[in-house]
C-alpha positions as CSV (number, residue, x, y, z in Angstrom):
1,M,-147.9,-51.9,41.4
2,S,-144.4,-53.3,41.6
3,L,-142.7,-50.0,41.1
4,H,-143.3,-46.4,42.3
5,Y,-144.2,-44.0,39.4
6,I,-145.8,-40.8,38.3
7,S,-148.1,-40.5,35.3
8,R,-149.7,-38.2,32.8
9,P,-153.0,-39.3,31.3
10,S,-153.7,-39.5,27.6
11,S,-156.1,-37.4,25.7
12,L,-157.6,-40.7,24.5
13,K,-160.2,-42.5,26.6
14,E,-159.1,-46.0,25.5
15,N,-156.3,-47.8,23.6
16,A,-153.8,-45.0,24.3
17,P,-150.3,-45.5,23.2
18,L,-148.1,-46.1,26.3
19,L,-144.7,-44.5,27.0
20,I,-142.8,-45.7,30.0
21,M,-139.7,-43.7,31.1
22,F,-136.7,-45.1,33.0
23,H,-134.2,-42.7,34.6
24,G,-130.5,-43.1,35.0
25,Y,-128.3,-44.1,37.9
26,G,-128.7,-41.8,41.0
27,S,-131.7,-40.0,39.6
28,D,-135.5,-40.5,40.1
29,E,-138.9,-40.5,38.4
30,N,-139.0,-36.7,38.1
31,D,-136.0,-36.5,35.8
32,L,-137.3,-37.6,32.5
33,F,-140.9,-36.6,33.3
34,S,-139.9,-33.1,32.3
35,F,-140.2,-34.3,28.7
36,A,-143.8,-35.2,29.1
37,S,-145.3,-31.7,28.4
38,E,-143.4,-31.7,25.1
39,L,-144.7,-35.1,23.9
40,P,-147.9,-35.9,22.0
41,E,-151.0,-35.6,24.1
42,E,-152.4,-39.0,23.0
43,L,-149.5,-40.7,24.8
44,F,-150.2,-42.2,28.3
45,I,-146.9,-41.4,30.0
46,I,-145.5,-43.1,33.1
47,S,-142.2,-42.3,34.6
48,V,-140.8,-45.0,37.0
49,R,-138.6,-44.9,40.0
50,A,-135.8,-47.5,40.1
51,P,-136.1,-50.0,43.1
52,Y,-132.7,-49.5,44.8
53,A,-132.4,-46.4,47.0
54,M,-129.0,-44.7,47.1
55,Q,-127.4,-42.5,49.8
56,P,-127.9,-39.6,50.4
57,Y,-130.5,-39.5,47.6
58,G,-131.5,-40.9,44.2
59,Y,-132.2,-44.4,43.0
60,A,-130.6,-47.1,40.8
61,W,-131.7,-50.0,38.7
62,Y,-128.6,-51.9,40.0
63,N,-125.4,-51.2,41.9
64,I,-122.3,-50.0,40.3
65,N,-119.0,-50.4,42.1
66,F,-116.8,-47.6,40.9
67,E,-113.7,-48.9,42.8
68,A,-113.6,-52.1,41.0
69,E,-110.8,-53.0,38.6
70,S,-111.3,-51.9,35.1
71,G,-113.1,-48.9,36.4
72,K,-116.7,-50.1,36.9
73,W,-118.4,-53.3,38.0
74,N,-122.1,-53.8,37.4
75,D,-124.2,-55.9,39.7
76,N,-125.8,-58.0,36.9
77,V,-127.9,-60.1,39.3
78,Q,-129.6,-56.9,40.4
79,A,-129.8,-55.7,36.8
80,A,-131.5,-58.9,35.7
81,A,-133.9,-58.7,38.6
82,S,-134.8,-55.1,37.5
83,R,-135.3,-56.3,33.9
84,D,-137.8,-58.9,35.1
85,L,-139.5,-56.4,37.4
86,I,-140.0,-53.9,34.6
87,A,-141.5,-56.7,32.4
88,K,-144.0,-57.4,35.2
89,F,-144.7,-53.7,35.7
90,I,-145.5,-53.3,32.0
91,D,-148.2,-56.0,32.4
92,E,-149.5,-54.3,35.5
93,V,-149.8,-50.9,33.7
94,C,-151.6,-52.5,30.7
95,N,-154.1,-54.2,33.1
96,T,-154.7,-51.0,35.1
97,Y,-155.0,-48.2,32.6
98,P,-156.9,-47.7,29.3
99,V,-153.8,-48.3,27.1
100,D,-152.9,-50.3,24.1
101,A,-150.8,-53.3,25.1
102,N,-149.6,-53.6,21.5
103,N,-148.3,-50.0,21.4
104,V,-145.8,-49.7,24.2
105,T,-142.7,-47.5,24.0
106,L,-139.8,-47.6,26.5
107,L,-137.7,-44.5,26.9
108,G,-134.5,-44.8,28.9
109,F,-131.5,-42.7,29.8
110,S,-128.1,-44.2,30.7
111,Q,-128.8,-47.1,33.1
112,G,-132.5,-46.8,32.2
113,T,-131.5,-47.4,28.6
114,I,-129.4,-50.5,29.5
115,L,-132.5,-51.9,31.1
116,S,-134.8,-50.9,28.2
117,Y,-132.5,-52.8,25.8
118,A,-132.6,-55.8,28.1
119,V,-136.4,-55.8,28.5
120,A,-137.0,-55.4,24.7
121,L,-134.5,-58.2,23.8
122,T,-135.7,-60.5,26.6
123,Y,-139.5,-59.8,26.4
124,P,-140.0,-58.5,22.8
125,E,-143.7,-59.4,23.0
126,K,-144.3,-56.7,25.6
127,V,-142.9,-53.7,23.7
128,K,-143.0,-52.1,20.3
129,N,-140.6,-49.0,20.3
130,I,-137.5,-48.3,22.3
131,I,-135.9,-44.9,22.7
132,A,-132.4,-45.5,24.0
133,L,-130.5,-42.4,25.2
134,S,-126.9,-42.4,26.3
135,G,-126.7,-46.1,27.0
136,Y,-125.4,-49.4,25.6
137,I,-126.3,-53.1,25.4
138,N,-125.2,-55.1,28.4
139,K,-124.9,-58.6,26.9
140,D,-124.6,-60.2,30.4
141,I,-128.3,-59.6,31.1
142,L,-129.6,-60.9,27.8
143,P,-130.9,-64.4,27.0
144,D,-128.5,-66.8,25.4
145,N,-131.0,-67.7,22.6
146,L,-131.5,-64.3,20.9
147,Q,-131.7,-65.9,17.5
148,I,-134.9,-67.8,18.2
149,K,-137.0,-64.8,19.3
150,D,-139.1,-62.7,17.0
151,Y,-137.9,-59.1,16.9
152,T,-139.4,-58.1,13.6
153,H,-141.9,-55.7,15.1
154,L,-139.4,-53.8,17.2
155,D,-138.1,-50.4,16.3
156,F,-135.2,-48.6,18.1
157,Y,-134.1,-45.0,18.3
158,C,-130.6,-44.8,19.8
159,S,-128.6,-41.7,20.5
160,H,-125.4,-40.8,22.3
161,G,-123.2,-37.9,23.1
162,S,-119.9,-38.0,21.1
163,V,-118.0,-36.7,24.1
164,D,-119.8,-38.7,26.8
165,Q,-117.5,-38.9,29.8
166,V,-119.7,-41.5,31.7
167,I,-120.5,-44.1,29.0
168,P,-117.9,-44.1,26.2
169,V,-119.4,-43.4,22.8
170,D,-117.5,-46.5,21.5
171,W,-119.8,-48.7,23.6
172,A,-122.9,-47.2,21.9
173,R,-121.4,-47.4,18.5
174,Q,-121.5,-51.2,18.8
175,T,-125.3,-51.1,19.0
176,P,-126.3,-50.7,15.3
177,N,-124.4,-53.8,14.2
178,F,-125.8,-55.8,17.1
179,L,-129.4,-54.8,16.2
180,K,-128.7,-55.3,12.5
181,A,-127.5,-58.9,13.1
182,L,-130.9,-59.6,14.6
183,N,-132.7,-57.8,11.8
184,I,-134.1,-55.2,14.1
185,K,-135.2,-51.8,12.7
186,H,-133.1,-49.0,14.3
187,Q,-131.8,-45.4,13.9
188,Y,-128.6,-44.3,15.5
189,S,-127.6,-40.7,16.1
190,E,-124.7,-38.9,17.8
191,F,-124.7,-35.3,19.1
192,P,-121.7,-33.2,20.2
193,V,-122.5,-33.3,23.9
194,G,-121.5,-35.2,27.0
195,H,-123.7,-37.5,29.1
196,G,-127.0,-35.8,28.4
197,V,-129.8,-35.0,25.9
198,A,-129.2,-32.0,23.6
199,P,-132.2,-30.0,22.4
200,Q,-131.7,-31.2,18.8
201,N,-131.6,-34.8,20.2
202,F,-134.9,-34.4,21.9
203,H,-136.5,-32.9,18.8
204,E,-135.3,-35.8,16.7
205,L,-136.5,-38.5,19.1
206,R,-139.9,-36.7,19.4
207,D,-140.4,-36.6,15.7
208,W,-139.3,-40.3,15.5
209,L,-141.8,-41.2,18.2
210,K,-144.7,-39.1,16.6
211,S,-144.4,-41.1,13.4
212,R,-144.6,-44.4,15.2
213,I,-147.5,-44.1,17.6
């Protein structure tokens, strides 16, 4: 497999709905996996480790230079490479495990969300649902020809902390209009927290997911 991961099997023996989790910058595969025990047992859950090791610990989907002018500079070459690596990994998982390749959900947090958006908008045929927590759409790692792709089957759940000090909520607030312009189904919620997932946020995304798998 192209990426390191941990998994929780489904209660189903075949055609299980698949949920793949992508952590944020500086974290690892164990971070979001704590959600697994609270999610429907029919889900086959995989939590992935990002490919770039950081010092002294943690992993990233791409480098961020915090000293750059304007505050932050993303390595979009690395980001695009990770986007394509995730697309390949989805195929590998679907070929390896008894899952339903037509029922794939991506769940990302922060940098993992940015990549989940990019994968869904670049390779819409590989995914069905996207849970996008505390992230935004990085247009620099999207295809130029968005209008010609078929996104009609996609469904997004997007949420953000209204006092997020890492990724400004204003960036996330641009998402609904972006998705609406592409006729993509979506729900957008804000919670009075910083860069994290509030309990009520988790309960809402869990209910949203339950009704779609």
